[in-house]
N, C-alpha and C positions, 0 to 999 in steps of 0.2 A: 141719466146715463152713468154706467159704472166705468171706472178708470181702466179696468183690464180689457174693455172692449176695443181700446185704441191699439192694442197689440194684435188684433185679429188679422190684418194684412200680413204682418210678419209671420204669423202661424201658417197662413195660407202659402206664403212663399217657401217656408221650410218644408211643408208637405209636398209642394211642387218639386223641390229639389230632391227630396228623398224618394218620391214616386214619379218616375218618368211618364206614367200614364196621365197624371194630372197636367204635366207640361205639354203632352201631346194634345190633350183636350183643349188646353188653352190656345194652342196654335190653330186648331180647327175652329174654335169659337171666333178668333180674330180674323181668320181668312176663310170663313164658311162659304162665301159666294164663289170664289174661284175653285174651291174644293168640290162644291156641288156641281159646277159646270163640267169639270174634268170627269167626275164620276158618272154623270148622266151621259156624257159623250161616249165614253168608253163602253159603258153598259149598253147604250143604244146601238152602237156599231156592232158589238158582239151579238146582240139579239138579231139584228138585221142579217148579218152574215150567217148565223146559225139557221135562220128561217129559210135562207136561200139554198141551203145544202140539199143535194139530191140523195136518195138512198144508195148505199154502196153494198156490193156483193164481194165476199172474200172467200178464197180457196187457199189451202196450204198443203205442202208435202214435206217429207223429211228425208234427209241424206244421213247415212251412217258411215263413219270413217274408220279405216284400219290404222295400223301403227304408222309411225312417221317414216316415209320413204327416204327422206334425206339421211336420217340416222342409219337406216339399213344400208344405204349405198356407201357411206363414208366410214361406218363402224364407230361413230362418235355419238354418245348420248344413249339414253335408255329407249330401246326399241319398243318397249311395251307402254310407254307413257305418251298419251295424247291429251294434253291439258287444254284448258280454256284458251291459253295464248295461241296454241296451234289452230284452234277453231276460229279465233279472230282473224288469223292469217288466211284461212280458207274462205272466210266471209269476204275479205278484200279481193281474193282471187275470183270468187263467184261473181262479184259485182264489177269486175274489170271490164274495160271496153271490148276486149276480145270475146268474153263470154256473152255479153249483152248482144254484140253484133251477130254472133253465131245463133243465139236464140231467136233474134229477129228474122234472120234468114230462114230458119226452120219453121217459123210460124206462117210464112207465105204472105202473099199480097193482101190477104183478108185483114191482117192486123198491121198493115203498114203505117197507119196513123196512130198506133198505140205507142205511148211513151212508157216503156217498161219500167224505168227507174222511178217514176213518180209514185206509183202505188206499191212498189216492191219493198218487202221487209225480210231480212235474213238475220236470225238471232240464234245463238247456241242454246241448247237445252241444258240447264244447270246439271253438273256432275255426270255428264254423259259425253259421248263422242258423236252427238247428233246435232245437225243443223235443221232448223225449221224455216222453210221458205214459204212466205205468204205474199198474196197480191190482192189489192182492192181495186174494184172498177165499178162503174155505173152499169155495165153490161154483165149479165150473169154468165155469159159464154166465155168471156175473156180471162178471168182469173185462173181457172184450172189449166187452160192452154198455155198461159205465160209461165206458170209455176213449173209445169212438166217440161216445157222447152228450156227453161233456165237450168233445171237439174240435169237434163240430158246433155246440154251444151257444156256443163261443167265436167261431166264424165268424159266426153269426147276430148276436151282440151286437156284434161288430166292425163288421159292415155298418151296424147301427143307429147306432153311435157315429160311424162315418165320415160318414154322411149328416147326422147332427146337427151334427157339427163343420163340415161343408161349408156347411150352411144358415146356421149362426151366422156363419161367415166371410164368406159372400156378403152377408148383411144388413149386417154391419159395413162391408164395402167399399162397398156401394151408398150407405150413409149418409155415408161419408167422401168420396166422389167429388165431389159439388157443392162441398163446403168447399174441397177442394184445388184444384179448377178456379177457384173465386172468388179464392183466394189467388194463383194463377198470373196471372190477369188483372190483379189489383191491382198485383202486382209489376211486370208489363210496363208498365202505365200510369205507375207511379212512375218508371220508367227513362226513358220518353219525355218526361215533364214535366221531369225533371232535365236532359236534353239540350237541350230548348228553352229553359229558363231560363238555362242557362250557355253557350248557343251552342256545344255540344259535338258534334262529328262523329266525329273520330278523335283522341283525346287523345295517343296515342303519336306520330302524325305531326305533330300540332300542336306538341307539345313539341320535336320535332327541328327543325321549321322556325322556331319562335320562337327557339331557341338560335342558329341560323344568322343570323337577322335581327338579333338583339341583337349578335352579334359583328361583322357587317358595318356596322351603324349606329354601333357604337362606333369602328370604324376610320375611318368618314367624319367623325364628330365630331372625332376627333383630327386629321385632315387639315385640316378647316375652321378649327379653332382655330389651327393653325400658320399658315395663310394670313392669317387676320385679324390675328394677331400681327405678321406681316411688313408688312401694309398700315398698321397703326397706327404702326409704327416709321417708315415712309416719310412718312406724313402729319405726324408730329411734326417730322421734319426740314424738310419744306416750310413748315410753319407758322412754324417758327423763322426760317427765311430770309426769308420774306415779311413776317413780323411781323403777320400777320392770321390771323383764325380761319377755319375751314373754311366757315362760313356766309357770312362776308363775301367770301371768295374766290369762292364760288359766285355771289353777287349780282354782284360785279364782272365775273366772267367772262361772266355772262348779258348785262350791260349792254354789254360790249365787243363782243359778237356782234350787238347790235341796231343796225341802220342808222339809224332815226329818232333814236335817242339820240345816235349818233355825229354826225349832221348838226347836230342842235341844239347839241351840245357844240362842234362846229367853228365854227359861226356865233357861238356865245357867245365862243369864244376870239378870233375876229376882232374882234368889237365891243370886247372887253376890250383888245385890242392898240390899236385906234383910240382908245379912251378914254384909254389910257395916253399915246399920242402927243399927242392933243388936250389932255389935261390938263397936259402940259408946256408947251403954247403958250397955252392960254386958262385963264381963271379958271372957277370953279365956276358962275357964272351965265351963262356964254356959251351961246348957243342950241345950238351943236354939242355942247357937253358935256351939256346937258340932253337933247338928242335921243339921244345915245349911251347915256346912263344909262337912258332909257326903253326903248331897244332891249335893253339888258343885262337890265333887269328882265323885259322880255317874254320874252326867250330863256331866262332862268333859270326862269321859271314854266313855259315850254314844256318845258324839260329835265326839270323835276320831274314834270310830267305824264307825259311819255314814260317816265321812270324808274318812275313808279308803275304805268304800264301794263305794264312788263316785270316788275318785282319785286313789285308790289302796293303798296297804300297802307299808310301807317303806318311805312314804313321810309325813313329819311333817309339820303341818300348825299351824301357830300362830293364836290364837283366835282373836287377834287384827286385823288380815287381813280380818276377816269376818265382821268388822265394817265399811266397805267402804261405802261412800255415793253414792247417785244416779248418780252424774256427773262422779265420778271416775269409777263407775261401767259401765257407758255408754262408757267412753273412753276405759276402759279395754275390753269391748265387741268389739269395733272397732279394737283394737289391735289384738285381737284373730282372727277376720274375715280377717284382712289384712295378718296375718301370714298364715292362711289357704289358702287364695287366692294365696299368693306368693309361697307356697309349691306346689300347683297344677300347677302353671305356670312353676315352675322349673322342675317338672317332664315332662311336655310337651316339654320344651326346650331340655332336655336330649334325649327325644325320637326323636325330629326333628334332633338333631345333629348326632345321630346314623344313621338316614336315609340319611342325607347329606353325611356322610362319606361313606356309602354303595354305593350311586350313584356315588360319586367321584371316588372311587376305580374301579367301573365298567367302568366308562368313560376312565380311564387311560389304561385299558387293551383292550378296544375295538379296537384301531388301530392295535395292535398285532394280535388280533383275526381276524380282517378283512384281514390282510396280509396272515395269515395261511389259511384262508378260500379261498381267491383268488388263492393261490398257488395250493390248492387241486382242486379247480374248473378248473384251467388251465390244470392240468394233466388229469382231466376227459375229458375236451374238446379236448385235443390233442389225447388222446387215442380213443375217440369216432370218431373224424374225420379220424384218421388212419384206424380204423376198417371199417368204412363205405367206405372209399376210396379203401381199399383192396377188399371189397365185390364187388364194382363196377368194379375194374380192373379185378377181377376174371371172371366176366361175359363177359367183353370185350375180354379177352385172350381166353376164351373158344370159343367165336364167331369167332375170327381170326383163331384159331387152326382148326376149323371145315370147314372153307371156303376154296375154291380152286381158289382164285384169286391172281395173282402175283402183285407185286409192280409196274410192268411195263407191257406195252403191245406193240405189233408191230403196229406202225403207218403206215408204208409203207414197203412193202417187196422189196427185190432187184430183178431185172430182168437182163437177159443176155444182155451185151452191143453189139450193132450192128457195131459200128465203134471204132477204137482205139483212144486213147487220142492224143491230139495235140502234135507234136514233140517239144522237149525242147532243140533242138540243138542250136538255137540262144541264149536262156537264159544261157545255159551252157557255150557257148563261151564268152558271156558278163561277166559271173561270173568268168571264167578262166582269162579273161583279167584284171578284177578288182583285183582278188587275186594276179595275177602276178605283176601288178603295185604296189600293197601294199607291196609285198615281195621285189620287186626291190628297192622301196624307203627305206624300213627298212634296207636292206643290205647296201645301200649307206650311210645311217645315222650311222649305226653301224661301218662301215669301217672308216667313217669320225671321229667318236669319238675315235676309237682305234688308229688313226694315230696321232702321236705326232710331226711329221715333220711340221715345219712352211713353208708352200708351197707358200704363197703369202705375199705381203706387208701388206695386211690387217691382216693376222695372226700375223705378227711381231708387228704391232701396238697394237694388243690386249694384247700381253704379256708385252710389254714396254709401257703401257698406259700413264705413267707419263712423258715420254720423247717425245718431238716434233719430227716429221719426217721432216728433213731439205732437203733431196734430195733422188731421185730415179734414180739410175745410171743403164742404160741399158747394156746389154751384148755387147761386141765389135764385135761379129760376127765370123763366121767360118774362114774367110780369115785371120783374125788377130790372131786366136788361135795358140799358140805355138811360136809366135814371141817374142823376147826379146827386147822390146823397150817401150818407154812411148808413149801412144796413143796420148795424147794432144800435145806433142812435134812433133810427126810425122804428125798428121792431125789436125791442130788448127782450121780449118773451119768446122769440122764435127759436126754432131748432138750430139755425145758423148761429144765433147769438150764443146759444149754449156751447157750441163747439169752440167759439172763441174764449169763453170762460174756462173750458177744459184746457185750452192752450195756455192761458194765463196761469192756471193752477200748476201745470207741469213746469212752466218756467220758474214759478215760485219755489217749487220743491227741488229744483236742480242743485241748489247750494243754499241750505237753510242758514248756515253760519255766516255766509258772505252773500247777502242779497244782491241781485242784479240791479244796478242803477241805470247804466247807459246800455241800451240794446240797439244794435245796428241791424236793420232789416234790409236785405238785398236779394238779388236773384242772379242766375247765370246769364240770362239774355233778357231783352225787353219783352213786355207783354205777359209776364208770368203772374202779375197781380201783386207785386211787392208793396205798391202804394196803397192798394185797397186793404191788404193785410195790416199794414202799419196803422192806417186810420181806424180800422175796426178794433185792433188790439189795444190801441191807445184809448178808444172809447170804452172798451170793456173794463180796462183798469180804472178809468175815471168813474164808471158806474159802481165799482166796488169800493169807492171812497179814497182812491189813491190820487195824489196830486201828480199830474202827468204833463210833460212838455213834449209836444210832437214837432220835430224839425224836418222840414222838406229840404234835404241836402242835394236833391237831384236838380241842379241848376240848369242842366241842358234840356231836360224834358219834365218840368214840374207838373204835379198832378193834384197836390193836396188842396189848392185854392179852388179847383173845380169840384173836388169831392165834397168840400165843406161849403161850397157855394159862396165864396168870398171874392169880392172884386180884386182885381190885380192891383197890388200896391207894393210898398216897401217890404223887404224881407231880409233873409239871412245874408244874401250877397251884398246888399247895401250896408248891413251892419258890419260885416267883416271888412268891407272897403272903407269904413269910417265915414259914410255918407249920412248916417242917421243914428239915433240913439236906440238903446235896447227897448225902452218902453214903447217906442213908436212902431215896432214890428210885432208886438205881442197881440194876439187875437184870442179872446176867450170864446171858444166855439160851443162849449157845454160846461156844465158844472165840473170843476176839478180838472179841466182839460184846456191847456193853452197851446195855440198853434203859431209857429213861425214859418211863413211860406218862403219860397225860394228867393223871391225878390224880383225886381223888374230891371236891374242893370244888365245890359247885354254883355256879360263877362263869361261866356261859356268857355272861351279859350283860357281864361285866368282863374277858373273855378278851382282847379287843383292847387294853385299857389295860395289862394285864399283859405282853402281848407287846411293847408299845411302851415299856416301862419301861427305866430305865438298868440295872437288875439283869439283865434279859434280854440286853441288849447285852454287858454285862461277862461273863456266863457263856458267851455264844456265842464271844467272843474267846478265852476260856480253853480251852474245849473244842476249838476249832480248833487250838490249839497242842498239846494233850495227845493228841488222836486223829489218825489219818491221814485219816479221813473222818467228817463229821457229816452224817447223813441225816435231813432234817426231813420228817415226814409232816404236811402242812398241810391246812386245809380247802379246799374247791373255790373257784374264783375268783368265780363269779357270786353265790352266796348271801351271802357275807360278805367283809369286806375284810382278814381275817387274812393271807391269802396275799400280798397286796401289801405288808403291813408286814414280814413275815418275808423276802420276796424281796429287800428292800434290805440285809438282814443276811447273805444268802447269796452265794456266789461265782457261782451260776447256778441257773436254774430248769429242771427237767425236767417237761414237760407230758405227762400221761398222757391218752390218748384211747381210746375204745372204739367200734368200729363197731357198727351196729345199735342204738345207744343215744343217741349225740350227734346233735343236729340242727344244720343249717347256721346258722340265726339265732343260736343260743346260742354256736356256735363262733366266729362272726364278732365277737360282742360280747366274748367272752373275749380274742380276739386283739387287738381294739382297746384293751381295758384294759391288756393287757401292753405294747403298743407305746407307749401314752401314759405309762405309769409309768416307762419307762426301765430296766426290769429286764433283766438279761442272761438271755435265754432260750437254753438250751443246745440244745434240740431237742425232738422228739416221740418218744413211745413208743406204738405201736399195740398195745393190750392186748386179749386175747381174740380174735385174728384167726383166720380159717379158712384162712389161707394154707397151701398144701401144699408150700411150698418146703423147709421144714425136715424134714418127714416123709420126704422123698425120700432123705435120708441117715441114716435112723433107726439103721441098723446100725453107723454110725460112733460113735454115742454109747454103745455097749455095749463100748467098748475096755477098761473096767475088769474085764470078765469074761474070764478067760483062756480061750484056745482049748484044744482037746484036745491038740494038739501041744505047746503051751507047758506044759501040765500034766505031760505025760510028760517 
């Protein structure tokens, strides 16, 4: 046998993981009996039911639909669009209890026992506004009558529904028209009051004209201010030169232009001149002086009266002011004209500023007025559109209410079928076979998932994924079952013996630089064959010339003395308890192989303390130096802790597993204990496998028997 053949189960497992079909076939192979029962049951029932079917007759008719009536009445949606969703709605309407009851009544008592819905089928024709109505029955006379009755009942119910909808829509529109009309009138009245209150005619034009007026007024104001500024400068210059104010210059100018004032003033000047001449000649009491003074006084009073008549009373004018020369009088006249002009321009400026403010205030409120006006106009437009729309809909609804045309019409009526439909026996059998196969596969998968038993080497490898598979040991066969002997010692040239030699070779190649001296062999649970593997592996090593010591450390359930057919005597427990010597427990069972059995002391409760003792560690070190290999047959991992204690004294642990015995929960617990303990796990040995890999080359294991040619 070649070494690479030991990796065949791992290759099969990888193929199974990569290809789900292989996993499915594996599930069917393991659960073939339930799968076959399910498949046969389903297929048989399908065939029986198919054979009992009677021939069916089918008739069909078609209904074609117009545009959507609901969209036409409400004005919402596309009136020309009748899609498949609308047809699905009509299917539900056609199959409604009202339609079915009306069709049953129209059929009469002849069809009273006919269940219309059982064989009825209503489906839309793709990309059309057509519904196909079909009915199947065992009687050739029933299908056509039922299909025609269903189509006629739909048309009758549709007319009733159309009139009811139209009547409801008309009543609603009639009730809403007065309200909408009132709202329209109220909105128009509100707009008229708004325009009257705010003196609005055309706000857009008013805004444009107001902007132009503001700009023109602003320009005029700027020009007037410039003119007034020039006149004020000229007036200041004239007032400075004349030394009088504008009011005084006005008064003097007015007096200079008055002839009575000038005459009185001239006569006064003459009297004053005479008085000055006479005063130089006469004394104050002279009659001439007195007469002149009376004249002077009279003329002064006359002058004041005339001045008062020109400029008004309450204003006193010095007579010297009336003696102004021609130049000053001209300048004074210019000053008066300048003041008059400035006063007129100032009044114009005030008027223009008032106009400017008025236009500006109007422009500021125009946007608000426009917003209010647009809001009122929108309300009017909405109310008008609503009112006109209701009037139009009222006319349409009245037209629909009065007409007697349905939303659908019969495109083709159903006729009595002359021949039954084609038999569906073959289709039913195919369907039954498909369903049976699906249920069978599902049953196999469910049973496979519910089964926690590790049935194959592949299952074991999946659970112990981190540990390498070092060997697959086949069963010994029925002839060997029950015999108390070591197989390798009894049949060294057999195929089973060769598998143990392959296992020993793999153990030897695990670490060439550091050979394995102390090997602990254990299992997850009892019954997996760890003691058998220990005995046969030790015998294999001894046959290859290795000095081997086999220790039966399973003090609770020892097996090695029975396997090697040795009477019960002193053993390991007695040695560790100090009851006997080392030489007394040694048994040479075959060349190069020494056996130490478990012993006969009833110390199962104290076995753990004995194995943890210093004497046990000392003896283990000694035996590792004396022998090439020390094989320890320890208790299983799950029941007791002995294997964990011995594992720390060994160079490695070889875990024996047995398909069809170990369950995945126990395997996972054992693996977790090994991982947490830090023990060096060498790998797995699948014991009692049904693998046919090694039987393939059975004739190679008979090389120890000479052929005829060699004998000659």
